[in-house]
C-alpha positions in Angstrom: 0.0 0.0 0.0 1.9 3.1 -1.1 1.7 6.6 0.2 -1.4 8.2 -1.0 -3.4 11.2 -0.4 -5.4 10.5 3.0 -8.4 12.2 1.7 -10.0 14.7 4.0 -7.2 14.6 6.5 -4.3 16.9 6.1 -5.0 20.5 6.2 -3.1 22.3 9.0 -1.7 25.6 10.1 -0.8 27.7 13.2 -2.8 30.5 14.5 -1.4 33.7 16.1 -1.2 33.4 19.9 -4.4 34.4 21.5 -7.7 33.0 22.9 -9.5 30.4 21.1 -12.0 32.3 18.8 -15.7 31.8 18.6 -16.9 28.6 17.3 -13.4 27.0 17.4 -11.7 29.6 15.4 -12.7 29.1 11.8 -9.7 29.0 9.3 -10.2 32.7 8.3 -7.3 33.6 10.7 -4.9 30.7 9.9 -1.5 31.6 8.9 0.3 29.7 6.1 3.4 28.0 7.9 4.3 24.5 7.5 5.3 21.8 9.9 3.3 22.8 13.1 0.8 19.9 13.0 0.7 17.5 10.2 -0.6 13.9 9.5 2.0 11.1 9.6 -0.3 8.2 8.8 -3.9 6.8 8.9 -4.7 3.4 9.8 -8.2 2.1 9.2 -10.1 -1.2 9.4 -10.9 -3.3 6.3 -14.4 -2.5 5.0 -17.0 -4.2 7.2 -20.7 -4.4 7.4 -21.9 -1.8 9.7 -23.8 -4.3 11.7 -20.6 -6.1 12.7 -18.0 -3.6 13.7 -18.6 -0.3 15.4 -16.5 2.2 17.5 -17.2 1.6 21.2 -19.2 4.1 23.2 -17.5 5.4 25.2 -14.3 5.1 23.2 -11.3 4.6 25.4 -7.6 5.1 24.3 -4.2 5.0 26.1 -0.6 5.6 25.0 2.3 3.9 26.9 5.9 5.2 27.5 7.1 2.3 25.3 4.9 3.8 22.4 2.3 1.0 22.7 -1.2 2.3 21.9 -4.4 0.6 23.2 -7.9 1.4 22.2 -11.4 -0.1 22.2 -14.0 -1.2 19.6 -17.1 -3.4 19.8 -17.9 -6.5 17.7 -21.4 -7.5 17.1 -22.3 -11.1 16.2 -25.2 -12.5 14.3 -27.3 -12.5 17.6 -26.7 -8.8 17.9 -24.5 -9.4 21.1 -21.5 -7.2 21.6 -18.0 -8.3 22.3 -15.9 -5.6 23.7 -12.4 -5.7 22.1 -9.2 -4.2 23.2 -6.6 -3.5 20.4 -3.0 -3.0 21.1 -0.3 -1.9 18.6 3.1 -0.4 18.4 3.4 2.9 16.6 6.2 1.6 14.4 4.0 -1.3 12.9 0.4 -0.1 13.5 -1.0 -2.5 11.0 0.1 -5.5 13.2 -2.7 -4.7 15.6 -3.3 -7.4 18.4 -7.0 -7.7 19.2 -8.0 -9.1 22.5 -11.6 -10.2 23.5 -11.6 -8.4 26.7 -14.2 -10.5 28.6 -15.9 -7.4 29.9 -19.7 -7.7 30.0 -20.3 -4.0 29.5 -18.7 -1.2 27.6 -15.1 -0.4 28.5 -14.9 3.0 30.0 -11.2 3.3 31.0 -7.8 2.1 29.8 -4.7 3.0 31.8 -1.0 2.1 31.3 1.4 1.6 34.1 4.5 3.8 34.5 6.8 1.0 32.9 4.4 0.7 29.9 4.2 -3.0 30.2 0.8 -3.6 32.0 -2.6 -2.3 31.1 -5.7 -1.7 33.2 -9.2 -1.9 31.7 -12.5 -1.0 33.4 -16.1 -1.3 32.3 -19.6 -0.1 33.0 -20.3 -3.1 35.3 -17.6 -2.2 37.8 -15.1 -4.8 36.6 -11.3 -4.0 36.5 -8.8 -6.2 34.7 -5.1 -6.1 34.7 -3.4 -7.1 31.4 0.2 -8.1 31.1 2.4 -9.4 28.3 2.5 -13.2 27.9 6.2 -14.2 27.4 7.2 -10.6 27.3 5.6 -10.2 23.8 4.0 -7.0 22.8 1.4 -8.8 20.7 0.5 -11.4 23.4 -1.6 -10.3 26.3 -3.3 -12.1 29.2 -5.3 -11.1 32.3 -4.8 -12.9 35.6 -5.7 -10.6 38.2 -8.4 -7.8 38.6 -11.1 -6.5 40.9 -14.9 -5.6 40.9 -17.4 -3.2 42.4 -20.4 -5.1 41.0 -22.9 -3.1 39.1 -21.2 0.1 39.7 -19.7 1.7 36.4 -16.1 2.9 36.7 -15.8 6.6 35.6 -12.0 7.1 36.6 -9.1 4.7 37.0 -5.4 5.1 37.7 -2.4 3.1 38.8 -1.1 4.2 42.2 1.9 6.4 42.1 5.3 4.8 42.5 7.0 7.9 43.8 9.2 8.3 40.8 9.1 11.8 39.1 11.9 13.2 37.0 11.4 16.8 36.1 12.7 18.6 33.0 14.3 22.0 33.5 13.7 23.7 30.2 15.5 26.8 31.2 18.6 24.7 31.7 18.5 22.7 28.5 21.9 24.1 27.6 23.5 22.8 30.7 26.2 20.1 30.4 25.2 17.8 33.3 22.1 15.6 33.0 21.6 16.2 36.8 21.0 20.0 36.0 18.6 19.3 33.1 16.6 16.5 34.8 16.1 16.3 38.5 14.5 13.8 40.7 11.5 15.5 42.4 10.8 14.6 45.9 7.6 12.6 45.6 6.2 10.0 48.0 4.6 6.8 46.6 0.9 6.3 47.3 1.7 3.4 49.6 4.9 1.8 50.6 5.9 -1.6 51.7 8.6 -2.5 54.3 11.8 -0.6 53.5 10.2 2.2 51.6 9.5 0.1 48.4 6.3 1.3 46.6 3.3 -1.0 46.6 1.6 -1.7 43.2 -2.0 -1.4 42.8 -4.8 0.8 41.3 -7.6 3.2 42.3 -10.9 3.7 40.7 -14.0 5.9 41.1 -17.5 4.7 40.5 -20.6 6.4 39.2 -22.3 6.1 42.7 -19.5 8.0 44.5 -17.4 5.1 45.7 -13.6 4.9 45.6 -12.1 1.4 45.3 -8.3 0.5 45.8 -6.7 -2.7 44.8 -3.2 -3.6 46.0 -0.9 -6.2 44.5 0.8 -8.1 47.2 4.2 -9.6 46.5 2.6 -13.0 46.8 0.5 -12.3 43.7 -2.8 -11.8 45.7 -5.0 -8.7 45.3 -6.1 -6.7 48.4 -9.3 -4.7 47.5 -11.1 -2.2 49.7 -14.1 0.1 48.8 -15.1 3.3 50.6 -17.6 6.3 50.0 -16.1 9.5 48.9 -18.1 11.3 51.4 -21.0 10.6 53.8 -23.6 11.9 51.5 -23.3 9.8 48.4 -24.3 11.3 45.0 -24.1 10.6 41.3 -20.6 11.0 39.8 -20.8 11.3 36.1 -17.2 12.6 35.6 -14.0 12.0 37.7 -10.3 12.3 37.6 -7.4 11.2 39.7 -4.2 12.9 40.6 -1.4 12.5 43.3 0.4 14.8 45.6 4.0 14.9 46.6 3.1 13.8 50.2 1.7 10.5 49.0 -1.9 11.5 49.1 -4.5 11.0 46.3 -6.9 13.7 45.1 -10.2 12.9 43.3 -12.2 15.5 41.4 -15.8 14.6 40.8 -18.8 16.1 39.0 -22.3 15.0 38.6 -22.4 16.3 35.0 -24.4 19.4 35.6 -22.6 22.8 35.2 -25.0 24.3 37.8 -23.5 21.8 40.5 -20.1 22.2 42.1 -17.1 20.3 41.0 -16.0 18.5 44.2 -12.5 17.5 45.4 -11.5 14.8 47.9 -8.3 13.8 49.4 -7.8 10.0 49.7 -5.3 8.3 51.9 -4.5 4.6 51.5 -2.9 2.5 54.1 -2.5 -1.1 55.1 -3.6 -2.0 58.7 -3.6 -5.7 60.0 -3.3 -7.1 56.4 -6.3 -5.0 55.3 -6.5 -2.1 53.0 -7.8 1.1 54.6 -9.1 4.2 52.8 -9.5 7.6 54.5 -11.2 10.4 52.7 -11.4 14.1 53.3 -13.5 16.8 51.6 -11.4 19.6 49.8 -12.5 23.0 48.5 -14.9 22.9 45.7 -15.5 25.2 42.9 -18.2 26.4 40.5 -17.5 26.9 36.8 -17.2 30.8 36.0 -19.6 30.3 33.0 -22.4 29.5 35.5 -22.0 32.7 37.4 -22.0 34.8 34.1 -25.6 35.9 33.6 -25.1 35.9 29.7 -23.9 32.3 29.8 -25.6 30.8 32.9 -27.9 28.5 30.8 -25.9 28.2 27.5 -23.6 25.4 28.7 -25.7 23.1 30.9 -23.4 20.0 31.1 -19.8 19.5 32.1 -18.4 17.1 29.5 -14.7 16.9 30.4 -12.9 17.0 33.7 -9.2 16.5 33.8 -6.2 17.3 36.1 -3.5 18.8 33.9 -1.2 16.1 35.0 -1.3 12.9 37.1 1.1 14.4 39.6 -0.3 17.9 39.5 -3.4 18.1 41.7 -3.4 21.9 41.9 -4.5 22.5 38.4 -7.7 21.3 36.6 -9.3 21.7 33.3 -13.1 21.9 32.9 -15.2 21.8 29.8 -18.9 22.8 29.7 -21.0 22.1 26.7 -24.3 22.4 25.0 -25.4 20.3 22.0 -23.4 22.4 19.6 -20.8 24.5 21.5 -18.3 24.3 24.4 -16.4 26.4 26.8 -13.0 25.5 28.5 -11.8 26.8 31.8 -8.5 26.3 33.5 -8.4 26.5 37.4 -5.5 26.6 39.9 -5.6 25.8 43.6 -3.7 28.2 45.7 -3.0 29.1 49.4 -4.2 32.5 50.3 -4.0 34.5 53.4 -7.1 34.7 55.5 -7.9 38.4 56.3 -8.0 39.1 60.0 -10.2 41.8 61.5 -8.3 44.9 62.9 -9.7 44.2 66.3 -7.9 40.9 66.4 -4.9 42.5 64.8 -4.6 45.0 67.8 -4.9 42.2 70.4 -2.5 39.7 68.7 -0.7 41.0 65.6 -0.2 38.5 62.9 3.5 38.1 61.9 5.1 36.1 59.2 4.0 32.4 58.9 1.4 32.8 61.8 -1.1 34.3 59.3 -3.9 31.9 58.8 -4.0 30.3 55.3 -6.8 28.7 53.3 -6.9 26.8 50.0 -8.9 28.4 47.3 -9.6 27.6 43.7 -8.8 30.6 41.3 -9.5 30.6 37.6 -6.5 31.0 35.5 -7.9 31.4 32.0 -11.1 30.6 30.0 -12.0 30.4 26.3 -14.6 32.1 24.3 -17.6 30.0 22.8 -16.1 27.1 20.9 -17.4 24.4 18.7 -18.4 21.4 20.8 -15.3 19.7 22.2 -15.3 15.9 21.5 -12.0 14.9 23.1 -9.2 16.2 25.2 -5.5 15.1 25.4 -3.2 16.2 28.1 0.6 16.2 28.2 2.6 13.6 30.2 5.9 15.4 30.2 6.8 16.7 33.7 8.0 20.2 32.8 9.5 22.2 35.7 8.9 25.9 35.5 10.4 28.5 37.9 7.2 30.4 37.6 3.8 29.0 36.6 1.7 32.2 36.6 0.2 33.7 33.6 3.5 35.7 32.9 5.0 32.4 31.7 1.7 31.2 30.2 1.4 34.2 27.8 5.1 33.7 26.6 5.0 33.0 22.9 7.7 30.3 23.3 6.0 26.9 23.4 7.8 23.9 24.8 6.7 20.2 24.5 4.6 19.4 27.6 3.2 22.9 27.9 0.3 22.2 25.6 -2.9 20.2 25.5 -4.9 19.2 22.5 -8.8 19.8 22.1 -10.7 18.0 19.4 -13.9 19.5 18.0 -16.9 18.1 16.3 -16.1 19.9 13.2 -13.1 17.8 12.8 -10.4 20.1 13.8 -7.7 19.7 16.5 -6.4 22.7 18.4 -3.0 22.8 20.4 -3.5 25.2 23.3 -1.2 26.4 26.0 -2.2 24.4 29.2 -2.4 27.5 31.4 -3.4 30.4 29.2 -5.5 28.3 26.7 -3.9 30.3 24.0 -4.1 28.6 20.6 -0.8 27.5 19.1 -1.6 25.5 16.2 -4.8 24.0 14.5 -5.1 20.8 12.4 -8.2 20.4 10.1 -9.6 17.0 9.1 -11.1 18.6 6.2 -10.2 21.5 4.0 -11.1 24.7 6.0 -14.1 26.7 4.9 -13.7 30.2 3.9 -15.7 32.7 6.1 -16.6 34.8 3.0 -18.2 31.6 1.4 -22.1 32.1 1.3 -23.9 29.8 3.6 -26.1 28.6 0.7 -23.2 27.2 -1.2 -21.9 25.1 1.7 -22.9 21.5 1.4 -25.6 20.4 4.0 -24.6 17.2 5.8 -26.9 15.1 7.9 -24.3 13.3 9.8 -21.6 14.8 12.0 -18.2 15.4 10.5 -15.3 12.9 11.1 -13.9 13.9 14.5 -11.8 12.3 17.1 -13.8 10.6 20.0 -10.5 9.9 21.9 -7.1 11.3 21.8 -3.7 10.8 23.6 -0.4 12.8 23.4 2.8 10.9 23.3 5.1 11.0 26.3 7.3 13.7 24.7 4.2 15.5 23.4 5.6 15.4 19.9 2.9 13.1 18.5 -0.8 12.9 18.9 -3.0 9.8 18.2 -6.7 10.1 17.6 -9.5 7.5 17.2 -12.4 9.0 15.1 -16.0 8.2 15.2 -15.5 5.8 12.4 -12.9 3.7 14.4 -10.0 5.1 12.2 -6.6 5.8 13.8 -4.7 8.9 12.9 -1.1 9.8 13.9 -0.2 13.4 13.9 3.2 15.1 14.3 3.4 18.1 16.6 6.2 20.5 16.2 8.6 20.9 19.2 7.8 24.7 19.3 4.2 25.5 18.2 3.3 29.0 17.5 6.9 30.0 17.2 8.9 29.1 14.0 12.2 27.7 15.0 15.6 28.2 13.4 17.3 24.8 12.5 19.7 25.1 15.3 17.1 25.7 18.0 14.9 22.8 16.6 18.0 20.6 16.9 18.3 21.7 20.5 14.8 20.8 21.3 15.1 17.4 19.8 18.4 16.7 21.5 17.0 17.8 25.0 14.1 15.3 24.6 16.4 12.5 23.4 18.5 13.0 26.5 15.4 12.8 28.6 14.5 9.4 27.0 18.0 8.3 27.4 17.8 9.0 31.1 14.2 7.6 31.8 14.5 4.7 29.4 11.2 5.8 27.6 10.9 5.0 23.9 11.8 7.9 21.5 9.9 6.8 18.4 7.8 10.0 18.4 11.0 12.1 18.4 12.3 10.4 15.3 9.1 11.6 13.4 10.8 15.1 13.4 14.3 14.2 12.6 15.2 15.1 8.9 18.0 13.3 7.1 20.2 16.4 7.1 19.9 16.6 11.0 21.0 13.1 11.7 24.8 13.6 11.6 24.6 16.6 13.8 22.2 15.0 16.3 24.5 11.9 16.7 27.5 14.0 17.3 25.9 16.3 19.8 24.4 13.4 21.6 27.8 11.8 21.9 29.3 15.1 23.1 26.7 15.4 25.8 27.1 11.7 26.9 31.0 12.1 27.2 30.4 15.1 29.6 28.6 13.0 32.1 30.4 11.2 35.1 31.8 7.9 34.2 29.3 5.9 36.5 26.3 7.6 34.5 28.0 6.9 31.2 28.3 3.1 32.1 24.6 3.1 33.1 23.5 4.7 29.8 26.1 3.0 27.4 23.7 0.7 25.8 20.9 3.2 25.4 22.9 5.7 23.6 24.1 3.0 21.2 20.4 2.2 20.5 19.4 5.8 20.1 22.4 6.4 17.6 21.3 3.3 15.7 17.6 4.4 15.4 18.8 7.9 14.3 21.2 6.6 11.6 18.4 4.7 10.0 16.9 8.1 8.8 19.7 9.1 6.5 21.3 7.3 3.5 24.6 8.8 4.5 24.7 7.0 7.9 22.6 3.8 7.4 25.5 1.5 7.3 26.4 2.6 10.8 23.2 1.0 12.1 24.9 -2.4 11.8 27.9 -1.1 13.5 26.0 0.2 16.6 24.0 -3.0 16.9 27.1 -5.1 16.6 28.8 -3.1 19.3 25.7 -3.8 21.6 26.2 -7.4 20.7 29.9 -7.3 21.4 29.4 -5.6 24.8 26.8 -8.3 25.8 29.1 -11.1 24.8 32.2 -9.6 26.6 30.0 -9.1 29.8 28.5 -12.6 29.7 31.8 -14.4 29.0 33.7 -12.5 31.7 31.0 -13.2 34.3 31.6 -17.0 33.8 35.1 -16.6 35.1 35.6 -17.5 38.7 38.6 -16.8 40.9 40.6 -20.0 41.9 40.5 -19.2 45.6 37.7 -17.6 47.7 40.0 -15.1 49.3 41.0 -13.4 46.1 42.4 -10.0 45.7 40.2 -7.0 45.0 40.0 -7.5 41.1 37.9 -10.1 39.5 39.4 -12.4 36.7 37.6 -10.3 34.1 39.1 -7.1 35.4 42.6 -8.7 35.5 42.2 -10.0 32.0 41.4 -6.4 30.7 44.2 -4.9 32.6 46.8 -7.3 31.4 45.6 -7.2 27.8 45.8 -3.4 27.9 49.3 -3.4 29.4 50.8 -6.1 27.3 51.0 -5.1 23.7 52.8 -8.1 22.4 51.4 -9.4 19.1 51.8 -13.1 20.1 48.7 -14.5 21.7 50.6 -17.2 23.7 52.8 -14.6 25.3 49.9 -12.6 26.5 48.1 -15.9 27.8 51.2 -16.7 29.9 50.6 -13.8 32.2 47.2 -15.0 33.1 46.1 -17.5 35.8 44.7 -20.2 33.6 43.1 -21.9 36.4 40.6 -19.0 36.7 39.4 -19.8 33.1 38.4 -23.5 33.7 34.9 -24.2 32.7 32.7 -27.2 32.3 33.1 -29.0 29.0 29.4 -28.8 28.3 29.3 -25.1 28.9 32.2 -24.5 26.6 30.6 -26.5 23.8 27.3 -24.5 24.3 29.1 -21.4 23.8 30.7 -22.3 20.5 28.3 -20.3 18.3 29.1 -17.1 20.2 32.8 -17.8 20.0 32.6 -18.4 16.4 30.9 -15.0 15.8 33.8 -13.4 17.6 36.3 -15.2 15.3 34.4 -14.4 12.2 33.9 -10.8 13.1 37.6 -10.2 13.8 38.3 -11.8 10.4 35.7 -9.6 8.6 37.2 -6.4 10.2 40.7 -7.1 9.2 39.7 -8.0 5.6 37.8 -4.7 5.6 40.9 -2.7 6.6 42.2 -2.0 3.0 38.7 -0.6 2.2 38.5 1.7 5.1 37.9 4.7 2.9 34.3 3.5 2.3 32.0 4.6 5.2 29.1 2.8 3.6 30.6 -0.6 4.5 29.5 -2.2 7.8 32.3 -2.4 10.4 33.9 0.9 9.2 33.5 2.6 12.7 35.3 -0.3 14.5 38.5 0.3 12.5 39.0 3.4 14.7 37.4 2.3 17.9 40.2 1.3 20.3 37.7 0.3 23.0 35.8 -2.2 20.9 39.1 -3.6 19.4 40.3 -4.0 22.9 37.3 -6.1 23.7 37.8 -8.3 20.8 41.5 -8.8 21.7 40.5 -9.8 25.3 38.0 -12.3 23.8 40.5 -13.9 21.5 42.8 -14.6 24.5 39.8 -16.1 26.5 38.9 -18.2 23.5 42.5 -19.4 23.1 42.7 -20.6 26.7 39.3 -22.3 26.5 40.6 -24.1 23.3 43.2 -25.8 25.3 40.5 -27.3 27.5 37.9 -28.1 24.7 39.3 -27.8 21.1 35.8 -28.2 19.6 34.6 -24.9 21.1 37.1 -23.0 19.1 36.1 -20.9 16.0 36.3 -22.9 12.8 38.3 -21.3 9.9 38.8 -22.7 6.4 42.4 -22.1 5.7 44.5 -22.9 2.5 47.3 -24.2 4.7 47.0 -27.1 7.2 49.8 -25.8 9.3 48.6 -22.3 9.7 47.6 -21.1 13.2 44.6 -18.9 12.2 44.0 -17.5 15.7 47.5 -16.4 16.2 47.6 -14.8 12.6 44.4 -12.9 13.4 45.4 -11.9 16.9 48.7 -10.5 15.6 47.0 -8.2 13.0 44.2 -7.2 15.4 46.8 -6.2 18.0 48.7 -4.1 15.4 45.4 -2.4 14.4 44.5 -1.8 18.2 47.9 -0.3 18.8 47.1 2.4 16.1 43.9 3.6 17.9 44.0 2.5 21.5 44.7 6.1 22.7 41.6 8.3 22.1 42.3 11.4 20.1 45.8 10.2 19.0 44.9 7.6 16.5 47.5 6.9 13.8 47.1 5.4 10.4 47.9 1.7 10.0 51.2 1.2 8.2 51.4 -0.2 4.8 52.7 -3.5 6.1 49.6 -4.2 8.1 47.4 -3.2 5.1 49.2 -5.5 2.9 48.9 -8.4 5.3 45.2 -7.9 5.5 45.0 -7.7 1.8 46.4 -11.3 1.7 43.9 -12.6 4.3 41.3 -13.7 1.7 43.8 -15.9 0.0 44.7 -17.5 3.4 41.3 -17.8 5.1 37.8 -18.2 3.7 35.9 -15.1 4.6 32.3 -15.9 5.8 29.2 -13.8 5.1 28.1 -12.0 8.1 24.4 -12.0 8.5 23.7 -8.4 9.6 20.4 -7.2 11.0 17.5 -7.4 8.5 16.3 -4.2 6.8 13.7 -2.6 9.0 10.1 -2.9 7.9 9.0 -0.2 10.2 7.4 3.2 9.3 9.6 5.9 10.7 12.2 5.9 8.1 9.4 6.1 5.3 7.7 9.1 6.8 10.5 11.6 6.0 8.9 13.1 2.9 6.1 14.3 5.1 3.7 12.5 2.7 1.0 10.8 4.9 0.5 7.1 4.6 -2.8 5.3 4.5 -2.6 1.8 6.1 -5.1 -0.9 6.9 -5.2 -2.9 10.1 -4.3 -6.5 9.6 -2.7 -6.0 6.2 1.1 -5.6 5.8 1.7 -2.5 3.5 3.7 -2.2 0.5 5.8 0.7 1.7 7.8 3.2 -0.5 11.5 2.5 -0.5 13.4 4.1 2.4 17.0 5.1 2.9 17.6 2.0 5.0 16.8 -0.4 2.2 19.5 0.8 -0.1 21.7 -2.0 -1.4 24.8 -1.3 0.5 28.0 -3.4 0.5 27.5 -6.3 3.1 23.8 -5.8 3.5 22.4 -7.8 0.6 20.8 -11.1 1.1 20.2 -13.6 -1.8 16.7 -15.0 -2.1 16.4 -18.4 -0.3 19.6 -17.8 1.8 19.4 -19.4 5.2 18.3 -17.0 7.9 19.9 -16.8 11.2 19.0 -16.3 14.9 20.7 -12.9 15.4 21.2 -13.5 19.2 22.1 -17.1 19.5 23.9 -17.2 16.1 22.1 -20.4 15.1 21.1 -21.1 11.5 17.3 -21.3 11.1 17.2 -22.4 7.4 15.7 -20.5 4.5 12.1 -21.2 5.7 12.3 -21.4 9.7 10.0 -23.9 11.3 10.5 -22.7 14.8 8.4 -19.9 16.4 10.4 -16.7 16.4 10.2 -13.2 17.8 11.3 -9.9 16.3 12.3 -6.6 17.9 9.9 -3.7 17.2 12.8 -1.3 17.2 15.7 -2.8 15.2 14.2 -5.9 13.6 16.4 -8.4 15.3 15.0 -11.9 15.1 15.5 -14.8 17.5 13.8 -18.0 18.5 10.9 -17.8 20.9 12.1 -20.9 22.9 15.6 -21.9 23.8 17.0 -24.9 22.2 19.8 -25.2 24.9 19.1 -25.4 28.6 22.8 -25.2 29.9 23.5 -22.6 32.6 25.9 -20.4 30.4 23.3 -20.2 27.6 20.5 -19.5 30.1 22.6 -16.7 31.5 23.2 -15.3 28.0 19.4 -15.5 27.1 18.4 -13.7 30.3 20.0 -10.6 29.0 17.4 -10.2 26.3 14.3 -12.2 27.6 12.3 -9.1 28.4 13.6 -6.8 25.7 15.9 -6.9 22.8 19.6 -5.9 23.4 18.7 -2.5 21.9 15.9 -2.1 24.5 13.1 -2.6 22.0 10.0 -4.7 22.6 9.5 -8.2 21.3 6.6 -9.3 19.0 5.8 -12.8 17.9 6.2 -13.3 14.2 4.5 -16.1 12.0 6.5 -19.3 11.4 8.6 -19.0 8.3 8.4 -15.1 8.2 11.6 -14.6 10.3 
């Protein structure tokens, strides 16, 4: 399915900063800038009979920090019974949607991801809550084993308990050198802690009858549930939302749906007393919407249709939307401490000084919009922006940072990005061509059905993308510029993206939505700047982030034809680091009362100190008794050792062609650290070969008397000496290059099976031409920069495929069940063919995630 015009979707443009205009701000005031909000792709269902599929009502949607999206639809059978479905997809392969029959007897009202992005809560209109988790750590295999229920009482709000982790972004310090200055850990208490301060997992929900229910997941796997009334006088709760305070309390906002009634707030405290969950509630100050006190608008907006805290961990700010059948009005409120005025009589008796002045909590309105078209959905930011000042002075600033905006969808099909405090419009996306205000009303086509509009929306975790599910069940993915309403110079745009990439590196969140904005010309600068910022950090932090930055560089390099060959290098380095760490961890000291350094550390120290090109002379300096392993273990590791030997041979043969950056392995020829790792592994393999010759790498040599490992170690050492000192690398001498030229005549050079070409979307979205996709049908995508036929990346049809992590041949048409990484495309068998301890230890490194950190998805047999 090639890129095509997505029909009605695609008109966009920013508006000048200001309040939302009447009726949603019709397009007469839209400026003609490009790139503020635009459509990346649309994914829709195959054509179905209207009696079979239908979007669920209400429609629920959720976006996880791992860039998994969950949403709901209903399936009607021949007996007119509804099956409530949950669909889960990753944003890179949206057509591979995984549909689950939820088992809910009533419509699903809420979907909520946990903070790790690996578990999902669903709640329905019958009071049932289910917890979904990945089966076998696969993103397209889900199961529900635990849950809770408030029978017959519909759930109107749902949230996981807070785990106490909050990392704030300091936008004003985005130019600082230390990650500690840019991102700081905010003091935030978990909702409930176990012994030792460990946060307890669980969820909280609010029902339509005014009950709050809390379920706690005990370490034993049991669920501890308790239910309590929000207040003594229970009433109907049509809308509710949940937020958390830094002190570990929970705040619930509730409304009965009428704008004439107050919006009530409650503080909820959860504790465990005598192995039972206890819930204590307290009434907080309430508020009436401003529009109900305005005589001109008192009866114009009778219903409150949306009630949202601006963030899960920001209980002091709330967004309210009141609506009629055709129009809406939005207000932003803030809870503040204010001094209570004291009568002069009491002032004379006992003067109030400093902190002794009595204080009260009071809701104050921050901003409000004019009359708008009817709001159909609201999406709030998840990015925890930390500002030095959050008053309207900051809110009115024309500069717009990711995380400071929220999205409003209207029934006319438009989407507005507005500032979350001032509600100023920063950009507008139109689902259809905007009407001219000068067009006569008689010439406008009359429609009997409402326009296509979003019924549910979610912003990504960096607020650079927006997903919407419309009233036809179609999914649309929109890009959102890093700085809406303020055109950015390329240098400043690069700084915005770099700042958010660093945030994802520190938090471990997936950065797919950032890649949507990276143009091919930006890749080289981003990779270099990212590396510069990484090297400025402390060595301990560098070690923690070493694998994440490699995975990030690899995903960036896929986006440009000039850097695509380096993708293989970064993944190979991840693989090399994992092998080195695993093999060194198998070494055990000969005596228990050993010196401070482990055998692996001593191996690295000796190999760095001794620059002899003779492998046997280096080996003599080691205590070989520390390298003794079980014979079965050595044999089980043979495939990994073979890869090390093959890769060393490939690099040395590549040395004469080092002038070609399009050849995989090019960056290793100047990487002293990686060459040092390979040199250490060659020494270890040599020692293990004395114990078990069959574990050695197998080479096909032209001479029976040639010691292939000694030859390769000698050449590798010469190359390593040239670049072992950072910044002082020297060119390899002509003698070394000549010897490497002769290698193909001495040893048969095997074909290295590099990672498969990515079948994902992000590298195909660069021309800014929206793609139209269909659920369940693999598309025929336009060619991307990553599919160019580069040296070393070609694979002949029918060539045997390989398990990229076990280095086992799977055959041309694999019969084993396999899984593939959603990020890099790495393929490996689902089940282990070897149960030895050493192989199990190796496989545990990537059982939950790929070595690059991406999620696994099951692939059909034969499609590996």
